[in-house]
Z-matrix of the N, CA and C atoms (Angstrom, degrees):
N
C 1 1.464
C 2 1.516 1 109.61
N 3 1.283 2 116.77 1 135.70
C 4 1.460 3 121.16 2 178.53
C 5 1.529 4 109.25 3 -67.79
N 6 1.327 5 115.82 4 142.65
C 7 1.457 6 120.72 5 -178.81
C 8 1.520 7 112.10 6 -64.72
N 9 1.337 8 116.64 7 -20.81
C 10 1.466 9 119.95 8 -175.81
C 11 1.529 10 113.11 9 -97.19
N 12 1.324 11 118.01 10 20.16
C 13 1.465 12 120.05 11 -177.35
C 14 1.528 13 112.12 12 -56.40
N 15 1.321 14 116.61 13 -37.36
C 16 1.464 15 119.91 14 -176.25
C 17 1.523 16 112.51 15 -109.02
N 18 1.323 17 116.66 16 21.97
C 19 1.457 18 120.48 17 -175.10
C 20 1.527 19 112.65 18 -65.69
N 21 1.338 20 116.89 19 -24.11
C 22 1.470 21 120.11 20 -179.88
C 23 1.537 22 112.34 21 -93.34
N 24 1.324 23 117.27 22 4.97
C 25 1.460 24 120.05 23 177.25
C 26 1.526 25 111.29 24 -63.04
N 27 1.322 26 115.76 25 159.17
C 28 1.458 27 121.41 26 170.66
C 29 1.528 28 107.79 27 -57.54
N 30 1.315 29 119.43 28 135.88
C 31 1.467 30 121.16 29 -178.54
C 32 1.526 31 112.60 30 -52.04
N 33 1.319 32 115.65 31 130.54
C 34 1.457 33 121.92 32 178.51
C 35 1.515 34 114.56 33 86.92
N 36 1.346 35 118.13 34 -15.01
C 37 1.451 36 121.26 35 -174.83
C 38 1.523 37 112.88 36 -68.20
N 39 1.313 38 116.89 37 -41.88
C 40 1.456 39 120.78 38 -176.79
C 41 1.523 40 110.68 39 -60.43
N 42 1.320 41 117.01 40 -44.33
C 43 1.461 42 120.86 41 -177.00
C 44 1.524 43 111.51 42 -65.75
N 45 1.336 44 116.92 43 -42.07
C 46 1.465 45 120.39 44 -178.74
C 47 1.530 46 110.97 45 -71.26
N 48 1.324 47 117.19 46 -50.65
C 49 1.463 48 119.82 47 -177.08
C 50 1.519 49 111.91 48 -64.18
N 51 1.321 50 116.49 49 -30.21
C 52 1.457 51 119.90 50 179.33
C 53 1.514 52 113.20 51 -62.73
N 54 1.336 53 117.69 52 -18.78
C 55 1.464 54 122.30 53 179.01
C 56 1.531 55 112.17 54 -100.16
N 57 1.319 56 117.05 55 2.10
C 58 1.461 57 120.78 56 -174.90
C 59 1.532 58 112.84 57 -101.57
N 60 1.328 59 113.65 58 156.43
C 61 1.466 60 121.27 59 177.43
C 62 1.519 61 109.10 60 -128.63
N 63 1.331 62 116.42 61 131.66
C 64 1.461 63 122.57 62 179.08
C 65 1.525 64 109.23 63 -122.57
N 66 1.315 65 116.35 64 135.56
C 67 1.464 66 121.79 65 172.46
C 68 1.521 67 108.50 66 -94.52
N 69 1.325 68 116.71 67 133.53
C 70 1.461 69 122.57 68 176.79
C 71 1.520 70 107.27 69 -117.15
N 72 1.319 71 116.55 70 109.75
C 73 1.459 72 121.95 71 -179.05
C 74 1.517 73 109.10 72 -98.69
N 75 1.337 74 115.71 73 104.62
C 76 1.453 75 122.03 74 -174.63
C 77 1.510 76 109.50 75 103.76
N 78 1.321 77 117.11 76 117.49
C 79 1.475 78 121.11 77 -175.49
C 80 1.515 79 111.64 78 -114.63
N 81 1.331 80 115.98 79 38.55
C 82 1.456 81 121.38 80 177.15
C 83 1.520 82 111.02 81 -93.01
N 84 1.340 83 116.24 82 -135.53
C 85 1.454 84 120.50 83 -174.88
C 86 1.517 85 113.31 84 -60.89
N 87 1.314 86 117.21 85 -47.37
C 88 1.456 87 120.44 86 179.11
C 89 1.518 88 111.87 87 -74.60
N 90 1.331 89 116.13 88 -53.50
C 91 1.461 90 120.37 89 -173.71
C 92 1.508 91 114.63 90 -63.22
N 93 1.339 92 117.43 91 -43.15
C 94 1.469 93 119.30 92 -177.44
C 95 1.519 94 110.79 93 -67.91
N 96 1.327 95 117.15 94 -41.41
C 97 1.464 96 120.14 95 -179.87
C 98 1.523 97 111.78 96 -71.21
N 99 1.327 98 117.47 97 -37.36
C 100 1.462 99 120.14 98 176.68
C 101 1.524 100 110.49 99 -65.77
N 102 1.325 101 116.92 100 -40.15
C 103 1.466 102 120.83 101 179.26
C 104 1.520 103 110.95 102 -62.30
N 105 1.324 104 116.90 103 -42.70
C 106 1.467 105 120.54 104 177.77
C 107 1.526 106 110.22 105 -59.95
N 108 1.334 107 117.33 106 -45.01
C 109 1.459 108 120.91 107 -179.73
C 110 1.524 109 111.43 108 -62.86
N 111 1.324 110 116.89 109 -39.90
C 112 1.461 111 120.62 110 179.92
C 113 1.524 112 111.43 111 -66.72
N 114 1.320 113 116.53 112 -40.83
C 115 1.467 114 119.71 113 179.27
C 116 1.524 115 110.28 114 -67.93
N 117 1.321 116 117.63 115 -39.75
C 118 1.466 117 120.22 116 177.25
C 119 1.541 118 110.79 117 -63.39
N 120 1.329 119 116.78 118 -26.57
C 121 1.462 120 120.68 119 179.12
C 122 1.524 121 112.27 120 -82.25
N 123 1.348 122 116.74 121 -14.21
C 124 1.457 123 120.07 122 176.96
C 125 1.514 124 115.65 123 104.87
N 126 1.343 125 117.82 124 19.70
C 127 1.466 126 119.38 125 178.20
C 128 1.527 127 109.52 126 -56.96
N 129 1.328 128 116.60 127 142.13
C 130 1.456 129 120.29 128 -175.58
C 131 1.512 130 114.29 129 -80.52
N 132 1.352 131 116.14 130 -35.09
C 133 1.465 132 119.18 131 -174.59
C 134 1.516 133 110.33 132 -150.28
N 135 1.315 134 115.97 133 140.77
C 136 1.464 135 122.50 134 175.00
C 137 1.520 136 109.71 135 -127.56
N 138 1.320 137 115.45 136 141.43
C 139 1.464 138 122.44 137 169.90
C 140 1.529 139 106.14 138 -109.23
N 141 1.328 140 116.90 139 116.40
C 142 1.463 141 122.26 140 -175.92
C 143 1.523 142 109.59 141 -107.46
N 144 1.340 143 116.63 142 128.48
C 145 1.464 144 120.79 143 179.60
C 146 1.521 145 109.78 144 -130.24
N 147 1.325 146 116.49 145 124.21
C 148 1.468 147 122.08 146 176.51
C 149 1.524 148 107.23 147 -168.04
N 150 1.323 149 117.07 148 142.49
C 151 1.464 150 120.58 149 -178.48
C 152 1.523 151 112.79 150 -101.63
N 153 1.322 152 118.20 151 -6.05
C 154 1.465 153 121.39 152 -171.65
C 155 1.525 154 113.26 153 -89.91
N 156 1.332 155 113.68 154 164.59
C 157 1.466 156 122.08 155 171.76
C 158 1.526 157 108.93 156 -107.20
N 159 1.302 158 116.06 157 154.84
C 160 1.465 159 121.05 158 -179.81
C 161 1.525 160 109.83 159 -69.56
N 162 1.330 161 115.96 160 131.10
C 163 1.461 162 122.71 161 175.89
C 164 1.529 163 108.80 162 -116.04
N 165 1.327 164 115.34 163 158.41
C 166 1.473 165 119.46 164 179.19
C 167 1.520 166 111.71 165 -56.48
N 168 1.337 167 116.44 166 -36.16
C 169 1.463 168 120.25 167 -178.50
C 170 1.521 169 112.73 168 -67.92
N 171 1.328 170 117.53 169 -14.45
C 172 1.471 171 120.77 170 177.73
C 173 1.518 172 112.69 171 -77.18
N 174 1.320 173 117.28 172 -21.14
C 175 1.459 174 120.72 173 -168.54
C 176 1.526 175 113.53 174 -72.09
N 177 1.338 176 117.99 175 -9.87
C 178 1.471 177 119.06 176 179.04
C 179 1.524 178 112.53 177 -78.32
N 180 1.352 179 117.40 178 -7.65
C 181 1.473 180 117.72 179 -175.82
C 182 1.525 181 113.94 180 -153.46
N 183 1.318 182 119.11 181 -8.66
C 184 1.455 183 121.46 182 -175.45
C 185 1.525 184 110.71 183 -106.39
N 186 1.316 185 117.01 184 158.36
C 187 1.471 186 122.79 185 -172.22
C 188 1.528 187 111.84 186 -81.87
N 189 1.336 188 115.45 187 54.74
C 190 1.458 189 121.90 188 179.77
C 191 1.522 190 109.34 189 -130.30
N 192 1.351 191 115.64 190 170.15
C 193 1.460 192 119.89 191 175.78
C 194 1.522 193 109.57 192 -133.45
N 195 1.316 194 116.18 193 -179.73
C 196 1.461 195 121.31 194 -174.74
C 197 1.529 196 112.41 195 -57.51
N 198 1.322 197 117.24 196 -32.36
C 199 1.465 198 121.12 197 -178.81
C 200 1.530 199 112.02 198 -68.05
N 201 1.335 200 117.00 199 -16.54
C 202 1.461 201 120.72 200 -177.13
C 203 1.525 202 113.32 201 -89.83
N 204 1.328 203 118.02 202 -13.90
C 205 1.465 204 121.00 203 -175.20
C 206 1.529 205 109.83 204 -57.21
N 207 1.327 206 114.91 205 128.74
C 208 1.460 207 121.69 206 -179.79
C 209 1.515 208 113.97 207 94.87
N 210 1.324 209 117.40 208 -13.56
C 211 1.463 210 120.74 209 -178.60
C 212 1.532 211 110.63 210 -91.01
N 213 1.326 212 117.76 211 152.52
C 214 1.465 213 119.57 212 174.04
C 215 1.527 214 110.11 213 -57.67
N 216 1.318 215 116.17 214 136.77
C 217 1.467 216 119.82 215 -176.66
C 218 1.524 217 112.26 216 -59.70
N 219 1.336 218 117.39 217 -40.80
C 220 1.465 219 118.41 218 -177.47
C 221 1.530 220 111.17 219 -64.46
N 222 1.328 221 116.98 220 -35.31
C 223 1.464 222 119.91 221 -179.79
C 224 1.528 223 110.84 222 -72.90
N 225 1.333 224 116.18 223 -43.19
C 226 1.462 225 119.80 224 179.56
C 227 1.528 226 110.41 225 -64.81
N 228 1.328 227 116.42 226 -42.78
C 229 1.460 228 119.99 227 -179.90
C 230 1.525 229 110.62 228 -65.07
N 231 1.321 230 117.02 229 -40.95
C 232 1.467 231 120.50 230 178.57
C 233 1.521 232 110.98 231 -58.48
N 234 1.318 233 116.80 232 -39.56
C 235 1.468 234 120.16 233 179.17
C 236 1.522 235 110.89 234 -63.72
N 237 1.318 236 117.01 235 -43.63
C 238 1.472 237 120.71 236 179.09
C 239 1.528 238 111.11 237 -64.80
N 240 1.324 239 116.59 238 -41.22
C 241 1.461 240 120.29 239 -177.74
C 242 1.527 241 111.20 240 -67.20
N 243 1.323 242 116.65 241 -39.95
C 244 1.466 243 120.71 242 177.91
C 245 1.526 244 110.75 243 -66.50
N 246 1.329 245 116.70 244 -31.31
C 247 1.465 246 119.81 245 177.85
C 248 1.532 247 110.72 246 -68.35
N 249 1.326 248 116.37 247 -29.26
C 250 1.465 249 120.87 248 177.59
C 251 1.527 250 110.50 249 -78.38
N 252 1.324 251 115.91 250 -48.52
C 253 1.475 252 121.16 251 -177.41
C 254 1.534 253 108.86 252 -140.58
N 255 1.317 254 117.69 253 94.56
C 256 1.469 255 121.06 254 -177.11
C 257 1.521 256 113.69 255 -57.86
N 258 1.328 257 118.08 256 -23.32
C 259 1.450 258 120.60 257 -176.78
C 260 1.518 259 115.02 258 -83.12
N 261 1.330 260 118.39 259 -8.07
C 262 1.454 261 119.66 260 -178.96
C 263 1.533 262 109.45 261 -68.75
N 264 1.330 263 115.94 262 140.24
C 265 1.461 264 121.46 263 178.34
C 266 1.521 265 108.58 264 -94.76
N 267 1.316 266 115.89 265 128.93
C 268 1.460 267 121.14 266 -175.83
C 269 1.527 268 110.82 267 -124.08
N 270 1.323 269 115.58 268 135.82
C 271 1.460 270 122.32 269 171.28
C 272 1.516 271 105.98 270 -119.80
N 273 1.320 272 117.79 271 123.69
C 274 1.463 273 120.61 272 -176.32
C 275 1.526 274 110.45 273 -116.50
N 276 1.318 275 115.20 274 139.37
C 277 1.455 276 122.17 275 176.39
C 278 1.526 277 107.73 276 -128.53
N 279 1.316 278 117.05 277 105.70
C 280 1.463 279 121.49 278 178.00
C 281 1.525 280 107.87 279 -89.02
N 282 1.319 281 115.18 280 82.77
C 283 1.463 282 120.70 281 -176.43
C 284 1.521 283 108.93 282 -161.76
N 285 1.322 284 114.67 283 160.97
C 286 1.466 285 119.93 284 174.96
C 287 1.526 286 107.87 285 -82.55
N 288 1.307 287 116.65 286 120.54
C 289 1.455 288 121.49 287 -177.58
C 290 1.526 289 109.82 288 -70.57
N 291 1.315 290 115.76 289 134.03
C 292 1.460 291 122.55 290 177.34
C 293 1.524 292 108.36 291 -122.42
N 294 1.333 293 117.92 292 160.85
C 295 1.464 294 120.15 293 -177.45
C 296 1.526 295 114.19 294 -51.12
N 297 1.317 296 117.23 295 -39.81
C 298 1.455 297 120.06 296 -179.12
C 299 1.513 298 114.53 297 -71.01
N 300 1.336 299 117.24 298 -10.27
C 301 1.469 300 121.33 299 -179.75
C 302 1.522 301 113.05 300 -87.66
N 303 1.314 302 116.88 301 -19.64
C 304 1.467 303 119.94 302 -169.53
C 305 1.523 304 111.70 303 -59.40
N 306 1.321 305 117.37 304 -50.93
C 307 1.462 306 119.07 305 -176.78
C 308 1.522 307 112.92 306 -66.64
N 309 1.347 308 120.00 307 -49.50
C 310 1.466 309 118.17 308 -178.00
C 311 1.519 310 114.92 309 -70.28
N 312 1.330 311 118.51 310 -33.34
C 313 1.463 312 120.70 311 -175.04
C 314 1.524 313 113.30 312 -87.40
N 315 1.321 314 117.32 313 -30.33
C 316 1.463 315 120.69 314 -171.34
C 317 1.525 316 113.73 315 -112.34
N 318 1.332 317 117.54 316 8.07
C 319 1.467 318 120.39 317 -171.78
C 320 1.524 319 113.56 318 -63.46
N 321 1.325 320 118.65 319 -23.76
C 322 1.466 321 120.38 320 -178.89
C 323 1.524 322 113.35 321 -81.02
N 324 1.316 323 116.87 322 -9.36
C 325 1.466 324 120.28 323 -174.44
C 326 1.520 325 111.98 324 -79.84
N 327 1.321 326 115.50 325 137.45
C 328 1.459 327 121.65 326 174.80
C 329 1.520 328 111.46 327 -79.99
N 330 1.343 329 116.01 328 -20.00
C 331 1.464 330 121.40 329 -172.60
C 332 1.523 331 108.12 330 -158.89
N 333 1.324 332 115.90 331 148.43
C 334 1.465 333 121.73 332 177.08
C 335 1.518 334 110.87 333 -111.22
N 336 1.329 335 116.13 334 129.63
C 337 1.465 336 122.05 335 166.84
C 338 1.517 337 106.29 336 -98.83
N 339 1.321 338 116.28 337 108.79
C 340 1.469 339 121.46 338 -179.92
C 341 1.521 340 108.07 339 -88.18
N 342 1.342 341 116.28 340 119.95
C 343 1.462 342 120.21 341 -173.47
C 344 1.528 343 111.73 342 -135.87
N 345 1.318 344 116.97 343 32.83
C 346 1.460 345 120.93 344 175.18
C 347 1.531 346 109.96 345 -74.18
N 348 1.326 347 116.59 346 158.21
C 349 1.465 348 119.70 347 177.82
C 350 1.524 349 112.86 348 -108.16
N 351 1.334 350 116.73 349 5.97
C 352 1.455 351 121.86 350 -178.96
C 353 1.524 352 109.05 351 -113.49
N 354 1.333 353 116.45 352 125.31
C 355 1.464 354 121.01 353 -174.23
C 356 1.525 355 112.18 354 -59.72
N 357 1.322 356 117.22 355 -39.47
C 358 1.466 357 120.53 356 -179.85
C 359 1.522 358 110.61 357 -63.42
N 360 1.331 359 116.28 358 -44.96
C 361 1.462 360 120.43 359 -179.93
C 362 1.526 361 111.51 360 -66.07
N 363 1.328 362 116.56 361 -38.64
C 364 1.465 363 120.15 362 176.39
C 365 1.526 364 110.12 363 -57.97
N 366 1.316 365 115.67 364 -45.75
C 367 1.455 366 121.38 365 -175.01
C 368 1.525 367 111.48 366 -62.05
N 369 1.345 368 116.71 367 -52.87
C 370 1.461 369 117.10 368 -176.55
C 371 1.525 370 111.81 369 -68.03
N 372 1.352 371 117.69 370 -34.63
C 373 1.455 372 119.58 371 -178.55
C 374 1.528 373 111.43 372 -64.79
N 375 1.323 374 116.50 373 -46.87
C 376 1.463 375 119.58 374 179.68
C 377 1.523 376 110.63 375 -60.53
N 378 1.328 377 117.13 376 -45.03
C 379 1.460 378 120.14 377 -179.17
C 380 1.526 379 111.90 378 -66.47
N 381 1.317 380 117.18 379 -37.83
C 382 1.470 381 120.33 380 179.30
C 383 1.525 382 110.82 381 -69.07
N 384 1.341 383 116.86 382 -39.28
C 385 1.465 384 120.31 383 177.21
C 386 1.533 385 110.48 384 -61.41
N 387 1.322 386 116.11 385 -47.32
C 388 1.465 387 120.70 386 -179.40
C 389 1.528 388 110.43 387 -61.98
N 390 1.331 389 116.43 388 -37.82
C 391 1.470 390 119.79 389 179.20
C 392 1.524 391 111.19 390 -68.24
N 393 1.332 392 116.66 391 -44.15
C 394 1.468 393 120.78 392 -176.30
C 395 1.515 394 112.74 393 -74.82
N 396 1.327 395 115.99 394 -37.25
C 397 1.464 396 120.17 395 -172.89
C 398 1.533 397 111.20 396 -129.60
N 399 1.311 398 117.59 397 67.18
C 400 1.469 399 119.41 398 -179.97
C 401 1.524 400 110.32 399 -59.67
N 402 1.307 401 115.18 400 133.54
C 403 1.463 402 120.38 401 -179.57
C 404 1.508 403 114.07 402 97.60
N 405 1.325 404 117.48 403 -20.18
C 406 1.466 405 119.31 404 178.25
C 407 1.530 406 108.87 405 -88.44
N 408 1.318 407 117.72 406 131.54
C 409 1.466 408 120.00 407 -174.58
C 410 1.521 409 114.17 408 -74.61
N 411 1.316 410 114.77 409 154.31
C 412 1.461 411 122.30 410 172.37
C 413 1.524 412 107.35 411 -128.74
N 414 1.337 413 115.62 412 135.42
C 415 1.465 414 121.89 413 179.07
C 416 1.522 415 106.74 414 -115.11
N 417 1.314 416 116.13 415 113.90
C 418 1.459 417 122.52 416 -171.25
C 419 1.524 418 111.58 417 -109.77
N 420 1.338 419 116.01 418 137.07
C 421 1.458 420 120.99 419 173.41
C 422 1.515 421 109.40 420 -86.02
N 423 1.322 422 116.99 421 129.50
C 424 1.455 423 119.12 422 -174.66
C 425 1.524 424 110.45 423 -148.91
N 426 1.354 425 115.86 424 97.95
C 427 1.460 426 120.67 425 178.82
C 428 1.510 427 112.57 426 97.55
N 429 1.357 428 116.34 427 87.06
C 430 1.467 429 120.41 428 -177.18
C 431 1.523 430 112.70 429 -126.46
N 432 1.311 431 117.71 430 -4.93
C 433 1.461 432 120.99 431 -169.49
C 434 1.526 433 112.91 432 -73.91
N 435 1.343 434 114.39 433 162.80
C 436 1.450 435 121.21 434 178.71
C 437 1.513 436 112.05 435 84.82
N 438 1.331 437 115.64 436 -164.03
C 439 1.464 438 120.49 437 -179.50
C 440 1.523 439 109.14 438 -136.45
N 441 1.325 440 115.99 439 164.39
C 442 1.458 441 120.02 440 178.23
C 443 1.514 442 112.48 441 60.45
N 444 1.339 443 115.44 442 -145.85
C 445 1.470 444 121.91 443 178.13
C 446 1.521 445 111.87 444 51.06
N 447 1.321 446 116.81 445 38.60
C 448 1.462 447 121.09 446 -177.94
C 449 1.517 448 111.48 447 -58.52
N 450 1.319 449 116.41 448 -33.17
C 451 1.458 450 119.93 449 -177.65
C 452 1.525 451 112.60 450 -65.45
N 453 1.356 452 118.00 451 -15.18
C 454 1.461 453 120.75 452 179.15
C 455 1.522 454 112.62 453 -82.68
N 456 1.315 455 117.53 454 -16.61
C 457 1.460 456 120.86 455 -177.21
C 458 1.527 457 110.10 456 -74.19
N 459 1.309 458 115.70 457 135.93
C 460 1.466 459 119.93 458 -175.23
C 461 1.524 460 110.20 459 -155.92
N 462 1.318 461 115.09 460 171.41
C 463 1.463 462 122.63 461 174.11
C 464 1.523 463 107.42 462 -118.12
N 465 1.326 464 115.89 463 125.90
C 466 1.461 465 121.63 464 179.86
C 467 1.523 466 108.44 465 -123.40
N 468 1.310 467 115.61 466 129.28
C 469 1.457 468 120.53 467 -179.40
C 470 1.520 469 110.93 468 -100.27
N 471 1.347 470 116.01 469 137.50
C 472 1.456 471 122.62 470 172.66
C 473 1.522 472 107.01 471 -133.58
N 474 1.322 473 116.40 472 95.42
C 475 1.459 474 120.36 473 -175.74
C 476 1.520 475 110.36 474 66.62
N 477 1.330 476 116.29 475 -119.69
C 478 1.460 477 120.90 476 -179.49
C 479 1.529 478 111.71 477 -101.71
N 480 1.344 479 115.72 478 22.01
C 481 1.464 480 122.18 479 178.74
C 482 1.521 481 108.63 480 -117.60
N 483 1.323 482 116.09 481 131.82
C 484 1.463 483 121.75 482 176.92
C 485 1.521 484 107.87 483 -114.75
N 486 1.327 485 117.96 484 122.57
C 487 1.456 486 123.72 485 179.01
C 488 1.531 487 109.11 486 -101.80
N 489 1.335 488 115.87 487 129.84
C 490 1.463 489 121.41 488 179.75
C 491 1.523 490 109.88 489 -119.30
N 492 1.327 491 116.41 490 133.03
C 493 1.458 492 121.13 491 179.15
C 494 1.506 493 110.50 492 137.03
N 495 1.348 494 116.00 493 -160.65
C 496 1.469 495 118.32 494 177.49
C 497 1.523 496 111.68 495 -94.99
N 498 1.349 497 116.34 496 -7.22
C 499 1.465 498 124.76 497 173.61
C 500 1.523 499 114.72 498 70.37
N 501 1.350 500 117.79 499 9.65
C 502 1.474 501 116.70 500 -177.57
C 503 1.527 502 114.93 501 -149.97
N 504 1.313 503 120.92 502 -20.78
C 505 1.468 504 120.34 503 -169.56
C 506 1.524 505 112.55 504 -68.18
N 507 1.330 506 115.56 505 147.87
C 508 1.459 507 123.01 506 -177.53
C 509 1.518 508 110.38 507 -99.31
N 510 1.337 509 116.24 508 144.60
C 511 1.464 510 121.05 509 179.72
C 512 1.526 511 112.46 510 -63.20
N 513 1.322 512 116.64 511 -14.37
C 514 1.470 513 120.10 512 176.94
C 515 1.528 514 111.49 513 -63.12
N 516 1.320 515 117.35 514 -18.25
C 517 1.463 516 121.42 515 178.65
C 518 1.523 517 112.13 516 -75.47
N 519 1.321 518 117.35 517 -12.34
C 520 1.459 519 120.86 518 -175.22
C 521 1.519 520 110.58 519 87.42
N 522 1.326 521 115.62 520 172.55
C 523 1.461 522 120.72 521 -174.70
C 524 1.520 523 111.03 522 -125.82
N 525 1.323 524 116.18 523 132.53
C 526 1.461 525 123.09 524 179.26
C 527 1.527 526 109.01 525 -112.14
N 528 1.332 527 116.02 526 132.60
C 529 1.465 528 120.37 527 -175.01
C 530 1.526 529 112.59 528 -54.18
N 531 1.323 530 117.28 529 -43.50
C 532 1.465 531 120.15 530 -175.55
C 533 1.517 532 111.32 531 -65.55
N 534 1.318 533 116.97 532 -43.21
C 535 1.465 534 120.48 533 -177.81
C 536 1.527 535 111.22 534 -68.12
N 537 1.330 536 117.08 535 -42.31
C 538 1.461 537 120.90 536 177.31
C 539 1.533 538 109.75 537 -62.02
N 540 1.338 539 116.14 538 -44.49
C 541 1.469 540 120.03 539 -179.26
C 542 1.523 541 111.62 540 -63.91
N 543 1.333 542 117.27 541 -35.29
C 544 1.462 543 120.60 542 177.77
C 545 1.522 544 111.06 543 -61.38
N 546 1.322 545 116.33 544 -46.65
C 547 1.467 546 119.44 545 -179.27
C 548 1.522 547 110.70 546 -67.43
N 549 1.331 548 117.13 547 -39.37
C 550 1.466 549 120.13 548 176.88
C 551 1.528 550 110.56 549 -61.67
N 552 1.325 551 116.90 550 -40.66
C 553 1.468 552 120.83 551 177.87
C 554 1.525 553 110.78 552 -65.83
N 555 1.335 554 117.35 553 -37.32
C 556 1.458 555 120.89 554 175.61
C 557 1.523 556 110.44 555 -61.40
N 558 1.337 557 116.00 556 -43.59
C 559 1.463 558 119.28 557 178.64
C 560 1.526 559 111.12 558 -61.26
N 561 1.334 560 116.36 559 -46.04
C 562 1.461 561 120.01 560 179.77
C 563 1.524 562 110.88 561 -63.59
N 564 1.323 563 116.99 562 -40.47
C 565 1.461 564 121.40 563 -178.51
C 566 1.526 565 111.25 564 -64.96
N 567 1.332 566 116.24 565 -43.65
C 568 1.466 567 120.43 566 176.98
C 569 1.529 568 109.44 567 -63.91
N 570 1.337 569 116.71 568 -43.63
C 571 1.469 570 120.47 569 -179.66
C 572 1.526 571 110.86 570 -59.57
N 573 1.323 572 116.95 571 -44.81
C 574 1.468 573 120.98 572 -179.96
C 575 1.525 574 110.64 573 -60.89
N 576 1.328 575 116.36 574 -45.04
C 577 1.464 576 119.72 575 179.84
C 578 1.529 577 111.06 576 -61.59
N 579 1.330 578 116.74 577 -43.87
C 580 1.458 579 120.49 578 -179.98
C 581 1.524 580 111.40 579 -64.44
N 582 1.312 581 116.78 580 -42.88
C 583 1.465 582 120.71 581 179.90
C 584 1.521 583 111.49 582 -65.26
N 585 1.314 584 116.25 583 -37.15
C 586 1.460 585 119.76 584 178.91
C 587 1.526 586 111.77 585 -66.84
N 588 1.326 587 116.86 586 -30.26
C 589 1.464 588 121.02 587 -178.22
C 590 1.513 589 113.56 588 -96.10
N 591 1.327 590 116.67 589 -4.57
C 592 1.459 591 122.12 590 -176.11
C 593 1.531 592 110.54 591 -77.96
N 594 1.324 593 116.27 592 135.78
C 595 1.456 594 119.79 593 176.10
C 596 1.517 595 109.51 594 -75.72
N 597 1.326 596 115.96 595 134.85
C 598 1.459 597 120.65 596 -179.10
C 599 1.530 598 110.12 597 -80.14
N 600 1.345 599 114.02 598 144.19
C 601 1.461 600 119.58 599 175.88
C 602 1.522 601 108.91 600 -74.92
N 603 1.334 602 118.06 601 129.94
C 604 1.473 603 120.43 602 -178.81
C 605 1.525 604 111.41 603 -59.66
């Protein structure tokens, strides 16, 4: 890796993010794109959790290619992330996350990027994270379906939870790569800002 990979970063960002750890729950459209953005920004460590394998239908919006079809998403994503920044530390869990897994699997994370596509799973994960790790932020994707309507995308804070998206659209509208990537980038951008402002544990 060239020594100047992060030379265009915001001053001070590389040093701070290099000491941070982010958990990404769900490595589909939101999670895979957010993870790529975080690694490009210089995040030091990621914990990736997803139980699915890459399907052809994922390629219209997720950070995978034809060579990844059939492979576990966490493994395929890890390969792409290492190709971007070989020095990033990755922990992968190819499993369906359950409430009892949150504390033991994600305890090292300074922040959670919630990227599930099921409303029920989103709900319990956010609540379990807040219960296990009070004070640690969670950035949740909420409302990515359809196309266009960029002006509807926003970030809404509720305590230590940040919601990114339009907050209402249904998956029945279908998914557009650009719109999904926008929300994933919003999640990564919010996460970076929070990590930069977060006080480090001595």
